[in-house]
C-alpha positions as CSV (number, residue, x, y, z in Angstrom):
1,M,-142.4,-59.0,28.6
2,S,-139.1,-60.0,27.0
3,E,-136.0,-60.9,29.1
4,D,-134.1,-57.9,27.8
5,V,-136.8,-55.5,28.9
6,T,-137.0,-57.1,32.3
7,S,-133.2,-56.9,32.7
8,E,-133.2,-53.3,31.6
9,A,-136.0,-52.4,34.0
10,L,-134.1,-54.1,36.9
11,L,-130.9,-52.3,36.0
12,E,-132.7,-48.9,35.9
13,F,-134.2,-49.7,39.3
14,L,-130.9,-50.8,40.9
15,N,-129.1,-47.7,39.5
16,A,-131.8,-45.4,40.8
17,T,-131.6,-47.2,44.2
18,E,-127.8,-46.8,44.4
19,A,-128.0,-43.1,43.4
20,G,-130.8,-42.5,46.0
21,I,-128.6,-44.1,48.7
22,A,-125.7,-41.9,47.7
23,A,-127.9,-38.8,47.9
24,A,-129.3,-39.9,51.3
25,K,-125.8,-40.4,52.7
26,R,-124.7,-37.0,51.4
27,T,-127.8,-35.3,52.9
28,I,-127.3,-37.0,56.3
29,S,-123.6,-36.3,56.3
30,E,-124.2,-32.6,55.5
31,A,-126.9,-32.4,58.2
32,K,-124.4,-33.8,60.8
33,G,-121.7,-31.4,59.7
34,V,-119.5,-34.0,58.0
35,K,-117.7,-32.3,55.1
36,E,-116.4,-35.3,53.2
37,V,-119.0,-37.8,51.9
38,P,-117.8,-41.2,50.6
39,A,-118.0,-41.2,46.8
40,V,-118.4,-44.1,44.4
41,P,-115.2,-45.3,42.8
42,E,-114.1,-42.9,40.0
43,Q,-114.0,-45.9,37.7
44,T,-117.8,-45.6,37.5
45,F,-117.1,-42.6,35.4
46,T,-113.7,-43.3,33.8
47,I,-115.0,-46.3,32.0
48,L,-117.1,-44.0,29.8
49,K,-115.9,-42.6,26.5
50,F,-115.3,-38.8,26.8
51,D,-114.7,-36.4,23.9
52,S,-112.4,-33.4,24.5
53,Q,-113.9,-29.9,24.3
54,K,-112.6,-26.4,24.9
55,G,-114.7,-23.5,26.0
56,E,-114.1,-19.8,26.4
57,K,-115.1,-19.8,30.1
58,L,-114.3,-23.4,31.2
59,G,-111.2,-24.0,29.2
60,D,-110.5,-27.7,28.7
61,F,-113.2,-30.2,29.6
62,E,-114.7,-33.4,28.3
63,V,-118.2,-34.7,27.5
64,A,-119.5,-38.3,27.5
65,Y,-122.6,-38.7,25.3
66,K,-125.2,-41.4,26.0
67,A,-125.2,-42.5,22.3
68,S,-121.4,-43.1,22.4
69,N,-121.4,-45.3,25.5
70,L,-122.8,-48.6,26.8
71,P,-126.3,-47.9,28.0
72,E,-125.9,-49.6,31.4
73,K,-122.6,-47.9,32.2
74,F,-123.8,-44.5,31.1
75,S,-127.2,-44.9,33.0
76,H,-125.4,-45.9,36.2
77,A,-123.0,-42.9,36.1
78,Y,-125.8,-40.5,35.0
79,G,-128.1,-41.7,37.8
80,I,-125.4,-41.0,40.5
81,L,-124.8,-37.5,39.2
82,R,-128.6,-36.8,39.0
83,A,-129.3,-38.1,42.5
84,T,-126.5,-36.0,44.0
85,N,-127.6,-32.9,42.0
86,A,-124.2,-32.6,40.4
87,T,-124.1,-29.2,38.5
88,I,-121.3,-27.1,37.2
89,K,-121.4,-25.1,40.5
90,E,-121.7,-28.2,42.7
91,R,-119.6,-30.8,41.0
92,Y,-119.3,-34.4,42.0
93,H,-115.9,-35.9,43.0
94,G,-114.3,-37.9,45.7
95,P,-111.1,-37.1,47.6
96,S,-108.8,-39.2,45.3
97,Y,-110.6,-38.3,42.0
98,E,-108.7,-37.0,39.1
99,Y,-111.8,-35.3,37.6
100,S,-114.9,-33.5,38.8
101,Y,-118.2,-34.5,37.1
102,W,-121.5,-32.7,36.5
103,L,-124.7,-32.8,34.4
104,Y,-126.0,-30.2,32.0
105,G,-128.7,-30.9,29.5
106,E,-129.9,-34.4,28.6
107,D,-127.9,-37.5,27.9
108,K,-124.5,-35.8,28.6
109,I,-122.0,-36.1,31.4
110,Y,-119.3,-33.5,31.7
111,R,-115.9,-33.7,33.5
112,Q,-112.9,-31.5,34.1
113,K,-109.5,-32.2,35.5
114,L,-109.4,-31.2,39.2
115,K,-106.8,-28.5,40.1
116,R,-104.8,-29.7,43.1
117,A,-103.3,-27.2,45.5
């Protein structure tokens, strides 16, 4: 097995582990009635390259494509969103985040600017 394959496998394992821990924290917090769950730093997502889009229902949003980003950075962010079941209806974000993030389809991460009250 080459060193690159071994490193890639270890990175995948560590990303999955981190995402699993985040999901477990969220589940435990929700079960205990805690509303706010600590989120990973938003920089995990902002380091990705996003392309602007506009939709009839969504308005302005952005998409990060796996092919346009560094594999390890994209996989890390994607793993967190997958483990936390981030969807368009249940978006992932922290209290100080500028954007909300979600998954739809393969190899794409979506984000939209949060509307602050």
